[in-house]
All heavy atoms as TSV, in Angstrom:
chain	resi	resn	atom	element	x	y	z
A	1	MET	N	N	-1.772	4.297	7.507
A	1	MET	CA	C	-2.431	3.136	6.960
A	1	MET	C	C	-2.136	2.940	5.463
A	1	MET	O	O	-2.123	3.920	4.770
A	1	MET	CB	C	-3.963	3.269	7.253
A	1	MET	CG	C	-4.849	2.316	6.528
A	1	MET	SD	S	-5.962	1.613	7.755
A	1	MET	CE	C	-6.577	0.285	6.959
A	2	ILE	N	N	-1.840	1.708	5.187
A	2	ILE	CA	C	-1.572	1.376	3.821
A	2	ILE	C	C	-2.848	1.238	3.072
A	2	ILE	O	O	-3.785	0.493	3.544
A	2	ILE	CB	C	-0.637	0.077	3.747
A	2	ILE	CG1	C	0.637	0.441	4.364
A	2	ILE	CG2	C	-0.562	-0.420	2.258
A	2	ILE	CD1	C	1.502	-0.775	4.534
A	3	LYS	N	N	-2.902	1.866	1.826
A	3	LYS	CA	C	-4.109	1.790	0.945
A	3	LYS	C	C	-3.831	1.102	-0.341
A	3	LYS	O	O	-2.703	0.812	-0.721
A	3	LYS	CB	C	-4.639	3.211	0.711
A	3	LYS	CG	C	-4.987	4.010	1.975
A	3	LYS	CD	C	-5.525	5.287	1.640
A	3	LYS	CE	C	-4.602	6.155	1.029
A	3	LYS	NZ	N	-3.372	6.739	1.541
A	4	GLN	N	N	-4.934	0.736	-1.040
A	4	GLN	CA	C	-4.623	0.107	-2.312
A	4	GLN	C	C	-4.023	0.989	-3.216
A	4	GLN	O	O	-4.220	2.211	-3.284
A	4	GLN	CB	C	-6.104	-0.273	-2.921
A	4	GLN	CG	C	-6.067	-1.155	-4.173
A	4	GLN	CD	C	-7.404	-1.618	-4.641
A	4	GLN	OE1	O	-8.442	-1.057	-4.250
A	4	GLN	NE2	N	-7.425	-2.592	-5.442
A	5	TYR	N	N	-3.090	0.508	-4.092
A	5	TYR	CA	C	-2.303	1.258	-5.006
A	5	TYR	C	C	-1.114	1.935	-4.387
A	5	TYR	O	O	-0.320	2.559	-5.007
A	5	TYR	CB	C	-3.066	2.104	-5.960
A	5	TYR	CG	C	-4.229	1.475	-6.615
A	5	TYR	CD1	C	-5.459	1.889	-6.439
A	5	TYR	CD2	C	-3.921	0.377	-7.385
A	5	TYR	CE1	C	-6.530	1.140	-7.056
A	5	TYR	CE2	C	-5.077	-0.334	-8.055
A	5	TYR	CZ	C	-6.306	0.063	-7.915
A	5	TYR	OH	O	-7.324	-0.534	-8.431
A	6	ASP	N	N	-0.919	1.949	-2.932
A	6	ASP	CA	C	0.237	2.566	-2.355
A	6	ASP	C	C	1.497	1.739	-2.875
A	6	ASP	O	O	1.502	0.660	-2.991
A	6	ASP	CB	C	0.147	2.533	-0.872
A	6	ASP	CG	C	-0.771	3.665	-0.347
A	6	ASP	OD1	O	-1.102	4.480	-0.897
A	6	ASP	OD2	O	-1.019	3.455	0.956
A	7	VAL	N	N	2.536	2.614	-2.981
A	7	VAL	CA	C	3.818	1.906	-3.170
A	7	VAL	C	C	4.468	1.647	-1.883
A	7	VAL	O	O	4.619	2.449	-0.955
A	7	VAL	CB	C	4.746	2.957	-3.991
A	7	VAL	CG1	C	6.206	2.387	-4.234
A	7	VAL	CG2	C	4.033	3.365	-5.372
A	8	VAL	N	N	5.008	0.413	-1.800
A	8	VAL	CA	C	5.563	-0.042	-0.555
A	8	VAL	C	C	6.877	-0.690	-0.820
A	8	VAL	O	O	7.289	-0.899	-1.886
A	8	VAL	CB	C	4.568	-1.186	0.163
A	8	VAL	CG1	C	3.258	-0.485	0.572
A	8	VAL	CG2	C	4.354	-2.280	-0.771
A	9	ARG	N	N	7.589	-0.930	0.374
A	9	ARG	CA	C	8.940	-1.530	0.338
A	9	ARG	C	C	8.846	-2.727	1.274
A	9	ARG	O	O	8.440	-2.708	2.346
A	9	ARG	CB	C	9.911	-0.519	0.792
A	9	ARG	CG	C	11.342	-1.031	0.916
A	9	ARG	CD	C	12.246	0.002	1.454
A	9	ARG	NE	N	11.790	1.407	1.736
A	9	ARG	CZ	C	11.903	2.416	0.936
A	9	ARG	NH1	N	12.572	2.390	-0.240
A	9	ARG	NH2	N	11.531	3.626	1.251
A	10	ALA	N	N	9.499	-3.828	0.930
A	10	ALA	CA	C	9.752	-5.014	1.660
A	10	ALA	C	C	10.749	-4.721	2.865
A	10	ALA	O	O	11.709	-4.200	2.657
A	10	ALA	CB	C	10.298	-6.171	0.855
A	11	LYS	N	N	10.258	-5.056	4.032
A	11	LYS	CA	C	11.054	-4.738	5.288
A	11	LYS	C	C	12.073	-5.952	5.407
A	11	LYS	O	O	12.983	-5.914	6.317
A	11	LYS	CB	C	10.113	-4.656	6.461
A	11	LYS	CG	C	9.352	-3.340	6.449
A	11	LYS	CD	C	8.276	-3.220	7.489
A	11	LYS	CE	C	8.875	-3.150	8.943
A	11	LYS	NZ	N	7.844	-2.861	9.879
A	12	LYS	N	N	11.792	-7.091	4.804
A	12	LYS	CA	C	12.725	-8.213	4.996
A	12	LYS	C	C	12.698	-9.082	3.656
A	12	LYS	O	O	11.807	-8.790	2.811
A	12	LYS	CB	C	12.313	-8.989	6.203
A	12	LYS	CG	C	10.857	-9.623	6.090
A	12	LYS	CD	C	10.591	-10.371	7.383
A	12	LYS	CE	C	9.140	-10.854	7.185
A	12	LYS	NZ	N	8.637	-11.569	8.374
A	13	ASP	N	N	13.508	-9.974	3.555
A	13	ASP	CA	C	13.417	-10.972	2.453
A	13	ASP	C	C	12.197	-11.641	2.497
A	13	ASP	O	O	11.771	-12.350	3.511
A	13	ASP	CB	C	14.605	-11.879	2.375
A	13	ASP	CG	C	15.904	-11.306	2.116
A	13	ASP	OD1	O	15.948	-10.053	1.852
A	13	ASP	OD2	O	16.923	-11.921	2.249
A	14	LEU	N	N	11.349	-11.648	1.402
A	14	LEU	CA	C	10.038	-12.315	1.391
A	14	LEU	C	C	9.985	-13.597	0.544
A	14	LEU	O	O	9.140	-14.398	0.714
A	14	LEU	CB	C	8.863	-11.270	0.918
A	14	LEU	CG	C	8.709	-10.123	1.810
A	14	LEU	CD1	C	7.761	-9.199	1.163
A	14	LEU	CD2	C	8.330	-10.513	3.225
A	15	SER	N	N	11.001	-13.699	-0.390
A	15	SER	CA	C	11.025	-14.819	-1.295
A	15	SER	C	C	12.380	-14.801	-1.818
A	15	SER	O	O	13.287	-13.842	-1.545
A	15	SER	CB	C	9.969	-14.930	-2.394
A	15	SER	OG	O	10.239	-13.865	-3.388
A	16	ASP	N	N	12.884	-15.803	-2.631
A	16	ASP	CA	C	14.155	-15.777	-3.395
A	16	ASP	C	C	14.337	-14.573	-4.226
A	16	ASP	O	O	15.347	-14.245	-4.703
A	16	ASP	CB	C	14.476	-17.110	-3.980
A	16	ASP	CG	C	13.504	-17.570	-5.065
A	16	ASP	OD1	O	12.316	-17.092	-5.027
A	16	ASP	OD2	O	13.890	-18.382	-5.940
A	17	LYS	N	N	13.231	-14.072	-4.852
A	17	LYS	CA	C	13.189	-12.917	-5.740
A	17	LYS	C	C	12.941	-11.527	-5.095
A	17	LYS	O	O	13.475	-10.507	-5.534
A	17	LYS	CB	C	12.178	-13.124	-6.800
A	17	LYS	CG	C	12.415	-14.310	-7.687
A	17	LYS	CD	C	11.317	-14.451	-8.787
A	17	LYS	CE	C	11.476	-15.751	-9.514
A	17	LYS	NZ	N	10.389	-15.936	-10.589
A	18	VAL	N	N	12.064	-11.681	-4.063
A	18	VAL	CA	C	11.788	-10.320	-3.397
A	18	VAL	C	C	12.533	-10.330	-2.119
A	18	VAL	O	O	12.233	-10.879	-1.166
A	18	VAL	CB	C	10.206	-10.443	-3.006
A	18	VAL	CG1	C	9.856	-9.074	-2.292
A	18	VAL	CG2	C	9.461	-10.472	-4.296
A	19	LEU	N	N	13.578	-9.381	-2.167
A	19	LEU	CA	C	14.452	-9.150	-1.084
A	19	LEU	C	C	14.188	-7.906	-0.325
A	19	LEU	O	O	13.447	-7.050	-0.862
A	19	LEU	CB	C	15.903	-9.178	-1.620
A	19	LEU	CG	C	16.357	-10.275	-2.474
A	19	LEU	CD1	C	17.760	-10.206	-2.939
A	19	LEU	CD2	C	16.119	-11.647	-1.619
A	20	GLN	N	N	14.773	-7.720	0.819
A	20	GLN	CA	C	14.592	-6.513	1.564
A	20	GLN	C	C	14.804	-5.325	0.770
A	20	GLN	O	O	15.858	-5.249	0.098
A	20	GLN	CB	C	15.528	-6.534	2.836
A	20	GLN	CG	C	15.387	-5.467	3.820
A	20	GLN	CD	C	16.360	-5.505	4.987
A	20	GLN	OE1	O	16.946	-6.361	5.081
A	20	GLN	NE2	N	16.151	-4.422	5.830
A	21	GLY	N	N	13.868	-4.266	0.845
A	21	GLY	CA	C	14.081	-3.119	0.210
A	21	GLY	C	C	13.318	-3.074	-1.238
A	21	GLY	O	O	13.299	-2.033	-1.884
A	22	CYS	N	N	12.933	-4.269	-1.622
A	22	CYS	CA	C	12.285	-4.400	-3.003
A	22	CYS	C	C	10.961	-3.575	-2.910
A	22	CYS	O	O	10.335	-3.582	-1.943
A	22	CYS	CB	C	11.986	-5.849	-3.216
A	22	CYS	SG	S	11.442	-6.174	-4.983
A	23	MET	N	N	10.711	-2.769	-4.080
A	23	MET	CA	C	9.539	-2.057	-4.128
A	23	MET	C	C	8.333	-2.815	-4.852
A	23	MET	O	O	8.550	-3.598	-5.686
A	23	MET	CB	C	9.795	-0.804	-4.967
A	23	MET	CG	C	10.882	0.029	-4.453
A	23	MET	SD	S	10.650	0.762	-2.932
A	23	MET	CE	C	9.795	2.200	-3.516
A	24	GLY	N	N	7.058	-2.323	-4.393
A	24	GLY	CA	C	5.951	-2.994	-5.001
A	24	GLY	C	C	4.751	-2.077	-4.810
A	24	GLY	O	O	4.801	-1.085	-4.129
A	25	ALA	N	N	3.623	-2.474	-5.440
A	25	ALA	CA	C	2.445	-1.794	-5.241
A	25	ALA	C	C	1.253	-2.656	-4.699
A	25	ALA	O	O	1.178	-3.865	-5.194
A	25	ALA	CB	C	1.861	-1.251	-6.708
A	26	VAL	N	N	0.527	-2.186	-3.755
A	26	VAL	CA	C	-0.561	-2.953	-3.194
A	26	VAL	C	C	-1.707	-3.032	-4.172
A	26	VAL	O	O	-2.182	-2.013	-4.719
A	26	VAL	CB	C	-0.991	-2.190	-1.942
A	26	VAL	CG1	C	-2.184	-2.962	-1.319
A	26	VAL	CG2	C	-0.021	-2.198	-0.885
A	27	VAL	N	N	-2.075	-4.211	-4.544
A	27	VAL	CA	C	-3.194	-4.464	-5.562
A	27	VAL	C	C	-4.457	-4.856	-4.956
A	27	VAL	O	O	-5.581	-4.601	-5.457
A	27	VAL	CB	C	-2.783	-5.387	-6.719
A	27	VAL	CG1	C	-1.577	-4.798	-7.544
A	27	VAL	CG2	C	-2.355	-6.808	-6.111
A	28	LEU	N	N	-4.422	-5.541	-3.693
A	28	LEU	CA	C	-5.596	-5.870	-2.968
A	28	LEU	C	C	-5.317	-5.773	-1.539
A	28	LEU	O	O	-4.180	-6.038	-1.069
A	28	LEU	CB	C	-5.936	-7.363	-3.301
A	28	LEU	CG	C	-6.584	-7.656	-4.625
A	28	LEU	CD1	C	-6.717	-9.162	-4.825
A	28	LEU	CD2	C	-7.951	-6.980	-4.779
A	29	ILE	N	N	-6.367	-5.667	-0.720
A	29	ILE	CA	C	-6.292	-5.559	0.747
A	29	ILE	C	C	-7.260	-6.548	1.237
A	29	ILE	O	O	-8.482	-6.568	0.860
A	29	ILE	CB	C	-6.629	-4.245	1.299
A	29	ILE	CG1	C	-5.538	-3.146	0.789
A	29	ILE	CG2	C	-6.523	-4.216	2.782
A	29	ILE	CD1	C	-5.916	-1.782	1.088
A	30	TYR	N	N	-6.824	-7.467	2.144
A	30	TYR	CA	C	-7.636	-8.489	2.752
A	30	TYR	C	C	-7.899	-8.005	4.142
A	30	TYR	O	O	-6.940	-7.780	4.898
A	30	TYR	CB	C	-6.948	-9.866	2.706
A	30	TYR	CG	C	-6.706	-10.332	1.328
A	30	TYR	CD1	C	-5.360	-10.274	0.894
A	30	TYR	CD2	C	-7.722	-10.885	0.523
A	30	TYR	CE1	C	-5.050	-10.820	-0.391
A	30	TYR	CE2	C	-7.376	-11.369	-0.721
A	30	TYR	CZ	C	-6.100	-11.338	-1.234
A	30	TYR	OH	O	-5.714	-11.833	-2.418
A	31	GLU	N	N	-9.119	-8.091	4.600
A	31	GLU	CA	C	-9.387	-7.659	6.016
A	31	GLU	C	C	-9.886	-8.887	6.857
A	31	GLU	O	O	-9.934	-8.777	7.957
A	31	GLU	CB	C	-10.505	-6.515	5.918
A	31	GLU	CG	C	-10.090	-5.293	5.305
A	31	GLU	CD	C	-11.015	-4.127	5.279
A	31	GLU	OE1	O	-12.168	-4.309	5.831
A	31	GLU	OE2	O	-10.826	-3.148	4.685
A	32	PHE	N	N	-10.260	-9.992	6.156
A	32	PHE	CA	C	-10.737	-11.149	6.942
A	32	PHE	C	C	-10.099	-12.422	6.412
A	32	PHE	O	O	-9.974	-12.527	5.217
A	32	PHE	CB	C	-12.329	-11.183	6.798
A	32	PHE	CG	C	-12.936	-12.191	7.546
A	32	PHE	CD1	C	-13.185	-12.145	8.828
A	32	PHE	CD2	C	-13.078	-13.593	6.984
A	32	PHE	CE1	C	-13.707	-13.100	9.631
A	32	PHE	CE2	C	-13.681	-14.562	7.625
A	32	PHE	CZ	C	-14.022	-14.373	8.998
A	33	PRO	N	N	-9.704	-13.252	7.232
A	33	PRO	CA	C	-9.745	-13.258	8.663
A	33	PRO	C	C	-8.726	-12.419	9.413
A	33	PRO	O	O	-8.999	-12.004	10.541
A	33	PRO	CB	C	-9.497	-14.687	9.014
A	33	PRO	CG	C	-8.589	-15.246	7.992
A	33	PRO	CD	C	-9.053	-14.477	6.727
A	34	THR	N	N	-7.601	-11.998	8.652
A	34	THR	CA	C	-6.798	-11.104	9.301
A	34	THR	C	C	-6.324	-10.071	8.155
A	34	THR	O	O	-6.389	-10.342	6.955
A	34	THR	CB	C	-5.493	-11.778	9.867
A	34	THR	OG1	O	-4.777	-12.421	8.824
A	34	THR	CG2	C	-5.769	-12.730	10.995
A	35	LEU	N	N	-5.768	-8.955	8.592
A	35	LEU	CA	C	-5.267	-7.991	7.655
A	35	LEU	C	C	-4.075	-8.506	6.870
A	35	LEU	O	O	-3.171	-9.039	7.466
A	35	LEU	CB	C	-4.905	-6.741	8.409
A	35	LEU	CG	C	-4.461	-5.412	7.484
A	35	LEU	CD1	C	-5.658	-5.002	6.543
A	35	LEU	CD2	C	-4.041	-4.315	8.318
A	36	GLY	N	N	-4.184	-8.340	5.496
A	36	GLY	CA	C	-3.135	-8.784	4.690
A	36	GLY	C	C	-3.262	-8.000	3.296
A	36	GLY	O	O	-4.165	-7.356	3.093
A	37	TYR	N	N	-2.128	-8.014	2.605
A	37	TYR	CA	C	-1.942	-7.304	1.413
A	37	TYR	C	C	-1.361	-8.138	0.222
A	37	TYR	O	O	-0.521	-8.980	0.484
A	37	TYR	CB	C	-1.015	-6.145	1.545
A	37	TYR	CG	C	-1.323	-5.150	2.695
A	37	TYR	CD1	C	-0.815	-5.292	3.932
A	37	TYR	CD2	C	-2.319	-4.155	2.449
A	37	TYR	CE1	C	-1.139	-4.494	4.964
A	37	TYR	CE2	C	-2.671	-3.374	3.432
A	37	TYR	CZ	C	-2.135	-3.437	4.704
A	37	TYR	OH	O	-2.375	-2.654	5.791
A	38	GLU	N	N	-2.014	-8.050	-0.999
A	38	GLU	CA	C	-1.569	-8.560	-2.123
A	38	GLU	C	C	-0.632	-7.554	-2.886
A	38	GLU	O	O	-1.236	-6.477	-3.056
A	38	GLU	CB	C	-2.640	-9.072	-3.003
A	38	GLU	CG	C	-2.315	-9.869	-4.197
A	38	GLU	CD	C	-2.382	-11.397	-3.924
A	38	GLU	OE1	O	-2.659	-11.673	-2.744
A	38	GLU	OE2	O	-1.986	-12.177	-4.757
A	39	VAL	N	N	0.676	-7.820	-3.007
A	39	VAL	CA	C	1.554	-6.804	-3.357
A	39	VAL	C	C	2.268	-7.378	-4.727
A	39	VAL	O	O	2.776	-8.484	-4.673
A	39	VAL	CB	C	2.684	-6.444	-2.371
A	39	VAL	CG1	C	3.616	-5.381	-2.934
A	39	VAL	CG2	C	1.979	-6.005	-1.110
A	40	GLU	N	N	2.366	-6.514	-5.719
A	40	GLU	CA	C	3.109	-6.893	-6.928
A	40	GLU	C	C	4.448	-6.189	-6.746
A	40	GLU	O	O	4.531	-4.948	-6.777
A	40	GLU	CB	C	2.471	-6.396	-8.152
A	40	GLU	CG	C	3.230	-6.724	-9.458
A	40	GLU	CD	C	2.590	-6.281	-10.623
A	40	GLU	OE1	O	1.451	-5.545	-10.687
A	40	GLU	OE2	O	3.132	-6.614	-11.796
A	41	PHE	N	N	5.456	-6.982	-6.680
A	41	PHE	CA	C	6.885	-6.417	-6.507
A	41	PHE	C	C	7.528	-6.393	-7.863
A	41	PHE	O	O	7.399	-7.250	-8.654
A	41	PHE	CB	C	7.608	-7.291	-5.540
A	41	PHE	CG	C	7.138	-7.258	-4.122
A	41	PHE	CD1	C	6.328	-8.200	-3.649
A	41	PHE	CD2	C	7.629	-6.218	-3.339
A	41	PHE	CE1	C	5.848	-8.012	-2.214
A	41	PHE	CE2	C	7.255	-6.123	-1.974
A	41	PHE	CZ	C	6.394	-7.039	-1.453
A	42	ILE	N	N	8.338	-5.398	-8.140
A	42	ILE	CA	C	8.862	-5.112	-9.327
A	42	ILE	C	C	10.355	-4.891	-9.267
A	42	ILE	O	O	10.945	-4.548	-8.175
A	42	ILE	CB	C	8.307	-3.859	-10.117
A	42	ILE	CG1	C	8.489	-2.556	-9.262
A	42	ILE	CG2	C	6.794	-4.040	-10.495
A	42	ILE	CD1	C	8.053	-1.303	-9.989
A	43	ASP	N	N	11.162	-5.158	-10.371
A	43	ASP	CA	C	12.673	-4.801	-10.322
A	43	ASP	C	C	12.797	-3.388	-10.794
A	43	ASP	O	O	11.909	-2.649	-11.043
A	43	ASP	CB	C	13.373	-5.849	-11.163
A	43	ASP	CG	C	12.954	-5.865	-12.708
A	43	ASP	OD1	O	12.370	-4.897	-13.196
A	43	ASP	OD2	O	13.342	-6.804	-13.347
A	44	ASN	N	N	14.015	-2.959	-10.952
A	44	ASN	CA	C	14.502	-1.646	-11.362
A	44	ASN	C	C	14.010	-1.250	-12.796
A	44	ASN	O	O	13.905	-0.033	-13.077
A	44	ASN	CB	C	15.916	-1.435	-11.277
A	44	ASN	CG	C	16.441	-1.412	-9.867
A	44	ASN	OD1	O	15.688	-1.170	-8.885
A	44	ASN	ND2	N	17.709	-1.866	-9.657
A	45	GLU	N	N	13.643	-2.250	-13.630
A	45	GLU	CA	C	13.102	-1.910	-14.935
A	45	GLU	C	C	11.655	-1.853	-14.987
A	45	GLU	O	O	11.103	-1.735	-16.103
A	45	GLU	CB	C	13.726	-3.065	-16.027
A	45	GLU	CG	C	15.189	-2.914	-16.274
A	45	GLU	CD	C	16.030	-3.380	-15.169
A	45	GLU	OE1	O	15.766	-4.425	-14.524
A	45	GLU	OE2	O	17.068	-2.639	-14.859
A	46	GLY	N	N	11.025	-2.205	-13.837
A	46	GLY	CA	C	9.532	-2.247	-13.919
A	46	GLY	C	C	8.885	-3.521	-14.199
A	46	GLY	O	O	7.698	-3.646	-14.284
A	47	ASP	N	N	9.684	-4.559	-14.277
A	47	ASP	CA	C	9.152	-5.903	-14.506
A	47	ASP	C	C	8.785	-6.554	-13.248
A	47	ASP	O	O	9.407	-6.504	-12.319
A	47	ASP	CB	C	10.315	-6.793	-15.274
A	47	ASP	CG	C	10.630	-6.278	-16.655
A	47	ASP	OD1	O	9.769	-5.759	-17.369
A	47	ASP	OD2	O	11.838	-6.356	-17.085
A	48	THR	N	N	7.706	-7.447	-13.382
A	48	THR	CA	C	7.212	-8.103	-12.155
A	48	THR	C	C	8.240	-9.111	-11.665
A	48	THR	O	O	8.564	-9.938	-12.471
A	48	THR	CB	C	5.810	-8.718	-12.486
A	48	THR	OG1	O	4.862	-7.697	-12.817
A	48	THR	CG2	C	5.232	-9.479	-11.294
A	49	LEU	N	N	8.547	-9.076	-10.454
A	49	LEU	CA	C	9.288	-10.202	-9.793
A	49	LEU	C	C	8.437	-11.236	-9.230
A	49	LEU	O	O	8.730	-12.430	-9.407
A	49	LEU	CB	C	10.235	-9.624	-8.653
A	49	LEU	CG	C	11.259	-8.626	-9.079
A	49	LEU	CD1	C	11.865	-8.030	-7.861
A	49	LEU	CD2	C	12.334	-9.379	-9.902
A	50	ASP	N	N	7.419	-10.804	-8.528
A	50	ASP	CA	C	6.492	-11.752	-7.852
A	50	ASP	C	C	5.269	-10.980	-7.376
A	50	ASP	O	O	5.264	-9.857	-7.159
A	50	ASP	CB	C	7.251	-12.382	-6.644
A	50	ASP	CG	C	6.868	-13.926	-6.412
A	50	ASP	OD1	O	5.739	-14.248	-6.948
A	50	ASP	OD2	O	7.543	-14.556	-5.604
A	51	ILE	N	N	4.230	-11.670	-7.167
A	51	ILE	CA	C	3.050	-11.173	-6.565
A	51	ILE	C	C	2.806	-12.086	-5.373
A	51	ILE	O	O	2.599	-13.308	-5.340
A	51	ILE	CB	C	1.808	-11.232	-7.461
A	51	ILE	CG1	C	2.059	-10.409	-8.736
A	51	ILE	CG2	C	0.464	-10.843	-6.758
A	51	ILE	CD1	C	0.926	-10.523	-9.800
A	52	LEU	N	N	2.946	-11.361	-4.105
A	52	LEU	CA	C	2.858	-12.118	-2.844
A	52	LEU	C	C	1.753	-11.629	-1.975
A	52	LEU	O	O	1.442	-10.406	-1.966
A	52	LEU	CB	C	4.088	-11.970	-2.063
A	52	LEU	CG	C	5.440	-12.539	-2.799
A	52	LEU	CD1	C	6.606	-12.106	-2.043
A	52	LEU	CD2	C	5.368	-14.097	-3.021
A	53	THR	N	N	1.253	-12.397	-1.136
A	53	THR	CA	C	0.238	-12.010	-0.035
A	53	THR	C	C	1.210	-11.863	1.209
A	53	THR	O	O	1.880	-12.793	1.542
A	53	THR	CB	C	-0.810	-12.979	0.181
A	53	THR	OG1	O	-1.522	-13.234	-1.058
A	53	THR	CG2	C	-1.827	-12.576	1.340
A	54	VAL	N	N	1.216	-10.685	1.855
A	54	VAL	CA	C	2.025	-10.315	2.911
A	54	VAL	C	C	1.242	-9.775	4.053
A	54	VAL	O	O	0.050	-9.349	3.873
A	54	VAL	CB	C	3.204	-9.332	2.509
A	54	VAL	CG1	C	4.016	-9.916	1.342
A	54	VAL	CG2	C	2.586	-8.127	2.067
A	55	SER	N	N	1.928	-9.783	5.168
A	55	SER	CA	C	1.253	-9.214	6.444
A	55	SER	C	C	1.657	-7.845	6.627
A	55	SER	O	O	2.845	-7.380	6.000
A	55	SER	CB	C	1.549	-10.092	7.631
A	55	SER	OG	O	2.868	-9.956	7.935
A	56	PRO	N	N	1.039	-6.985	7.368
A	56	PRO	CA	C	1.405	-5.660	7.621
A	56	PRO	C	C	2.834	-5.580	8.139
A	56	PRO	O	O	3.571	-4.550	7.847
A	56	PRO	CB	C	0.461	-5.195	8.684
A	56	PRO	CG	C	-0.763	-5.957	8.468
A	56	PRO	CD	C	-0.208	-7.285	8.128
A	57	CYS	N	N	3.429	-6.480	8.858
A	57	CYS	CA	C	4.728	-6.391	9.486
A	57	CYS	C	C	5.837	-6.653	8.450
A	57	CYS	O	O	7.000	-6.400	8.649
A	57	CYS	CB	C	4.890	-7.319	10.624
A	57	CYS	SG	S	4.747	-9.022	10.271
A	58	ASP	N	N	5.403	-7.120	7.222
A	58	ASP	CA	C	6.363	-7.421	6.128
A	58	ASP	C	C	6.676	-6.193	5.204
A	58	ASP	O	O	7.717	-6.205	4.532
A	58	ASP	CB	C	5.779	-8.551	5.228
A	58	ASP	CG	C	5.641	-9.934	5.846
A	58	ASP	OD1	O	6.426	-10.126	6.848
A	58	ASP	OD2	O	4.753	-10.589	5.503
A	59	ILE	N	N	5.760	-5.198	5.315
A	59	ILE	CA	C	6.064	-4.049	4.313
A	59	ILE	C	C	5.972	-2.679	5.047
A	59	ILE	O	O	5.359	-2.641	6.209
A	59	ILE	CB	C	4.946	-4.113	3.180
A	59	ILE	CG1	C	3.620	-4.150	3.660
A	59	ILE	CG2	C	5.331	-5.250	2.120
A	59	ILE	CD1	C	2.483	-4.018	2.618
A	60	GLU	N	N	6.330	-1.663	4.359
A	60	GLU	CA	C	6.163	-0.275	4.842
A	60	GLU	C	C	5.981	0.588	3.723
A	60	GLU	O	O	6.288	0.264	2.548
A	60	GLU	CB	C	7.431	0.181	5.673
A	60	GLU	CG	C	8.707	0.176	4.846
A	60	GLU	CD	C	10.013	0.401	5.675
A	60	GLU	OE1	O	9.819	0.594	6.903
A	60	GLU	OE2	O	10.977	0.404	5.155
A	61	LEU	N	N	5.227	1.748	3.907
A	61	LEU	CA	C	5.100	2.704	2.836
A	61	LEU	C	C	6.492	3.193	2.316
A	61	LEU	O	O	7.394	3.442	3.128
A	61	LEU	CB	C	4.306	3.764	3.323
A	61	LEU	CG	C	2.770	3.670	3.411
A	61	LEU	CD1	C	2.170	4.875	4.185
A	61	LEU	CD2	C	2.156	3.426	2.103
A	62	SER	N	N	6.595	3.249	1.089
A	62	SER	CA	C	7.900	3.879	0.502
A	62	SER	C	C	7.830	5.357	0.750
A	62	SER	O	O	6.891	6.083	0.566
A	62	SER	CB	C	7.761	3.573	-1.069
A	62	SER	OG	O	8.933	4.094	-1.702
A	63	LYS	N	N	9.161	5.852	0.882
A	63	LYS	CA	C	9.199	7.281	1.171
A	63	LYS	C	C	9.638	7.939	-0.031
A	63	LYS	O	O	10.190	7.562	-0.947
A	63	LYS	CB	C	10.288	7.496	2.286
A	63	LYS	CG	C	9.754	6.823	3.572
A	63	LYS	CD	C	10.755	7.035	4.637
A	63	LYS	CE	C	10.341	6.286	5.793
A	63	LYS	NZ	N	11.338	6.140	6.904
């Protein structure tokens, strides 16, 4: 189960800036009306690329 502040990876391209494999941190979890996550995605320098609301099928825990 993904928790708040977990580091996750995009499983597919989510925007023109957030591509498959991009890393981010879960900042909020939505449980209603459906499960979703607010994720801040960052680049290799640690700068924010985008903050997106994604579904569980869009991300996975980083290993």
